[in-house]
C-alpha positions as CSV (number, residue, x, y, z in Angstrom):
1,M,-6.8,19.4,-10.5
2,M,-8.5,19.8,-7.2
3,F,-10.6,16.3,-8.1
4,A,-7.7,14.3,-8.5
5,V,-6.0,15.4,-4.8
6,C,-9.7,15.0,-3.5
7,K,-9.9,11.6,-5.4
8,H,-6.8,10.3,-3.8
9,A,-7.2,11.8,-0.2
10,G,-7.7,8.9,1.2
11,M,-5.3,6.6,-0.8
12,E,-2.3,8.9,0.8
13,K,-3.3,8.7,4.0
14,K,-2.8,4.8,3.9
15,Q,0.1,5.0,1.6
16,T,1.6,7.0,4.6
17,K,0.8,3.8,6.8
18,L,2.8,1.8,4.9
19,K,5.1,4.1,4.2
20,T,5.8,4.7,7.5
21,H,5.6,1.1,8.6
22,L,8.6,0.5,6.0
23,E,10.5,3.8,7.7
24,A,10.0,2.7,11.0
25,T,11.1,-1.1,10.5
26,G,14.0,-0.1,8.1
27,I,12.5,-2.1,5.3
28,K,13.2,-1.8,1.9
29,Q,10.8,-1.1,-0.8
30,A,12.6,-3.7,-3.2
31,A,12.5,-6.4,0.0
32,L,9.3,-5.9,0.8
33,A,7.9,-6.4,-3.4
34,D,9.9,-9.6,-2.9
35,M,7.8,-10.3,0.5
36,V,5.1,-9.8,-1.2
37,G,5.7,-11.4,-4.5
38,V,5.1,-8.2,-7.2
39,S,7.5,-6.5,-9.1
40,K,9.3,-3.4,-7.5
41,G,7.7,-1.0,-10.0
42,Y,4.4,-2.3,-8.6
43,M,5.3,-1.7,-5.0
44,S,6.5,1.9,-5.3
45,L,2.9,2.6,-7.3
46,I,1.5,1.1,-4.3
47,I,3.6,2.7,-1.6
48,N,3.6,6.2,-3.3
49,G,-0.5,6.0,-3.7
50,K,-0.5,6.3,-7.3
51,R,-2.5,2.3,-7.5
52,G,-4.4,0.6,-4.5
53,P,-3.5,-2.9,-4.1
54,R,-5.6,-6.0,-5.3
55,L,-7.3,-8.2,-2.7
56,K,-4.4,-10.8,-2.9
57,V,-1.7,-8.1,-2.4
58,A,-3.4,-6.6,0.6
59,L,-3.4,-9.8,1.9
60,A,0.0,-10.6,1.7
61,I,1.0,-6.6,2.4
62,Q,-1.2,-7.5,5.7
63,R,1.0,-10.5,6.3
64,A,4.6,-9.2,5.3
65,T,3.9,-6.3,8.1
66,L,2.7,-8.7,10.6
67,G,-0.6,-7.1,10.2
68,A,0.7,-3.5,10.8
69,V,-0.9,-2.4,7.2
70,P,-3.9,-4.5,7.8
71,V,-6.4,-5.3,4.5
72,E,-8.7,-2.5,5.7
73,A,-6.0,-0.1,5.5
74,W,-6.8,0.3,1.7
75,E,-10.9,0.3,2.1
76,D,-11.3,3.9,2.1
77,R,-10.1,4.1,-1.7
78,D,-12.5,2.7,-4.1
79,G,-12.5,-0.6,-1.6
80,V,-9.4,-3.5,-2.3
81,K,-10.0,-5.0,-5.8
82,Q,-11.4,-8.2,-5.8
């Protein structure tokens, strides 16, 4: 159990940055999912730290957030997947 918490510790930090951005801007998860071009379920997994985005999605999140959540925000967690 502790291993799982440690394994995802970096992801929790980055997820919080995206979640904080959404809260600060008032953007809803569903709206971000539409802007990024992914399903609402997949976006929820990313926001809640259960899944890391693929490179294409990380780039789309960076564009949708006007750089507030850059691609580099996801690199602490095993790197962004190609």
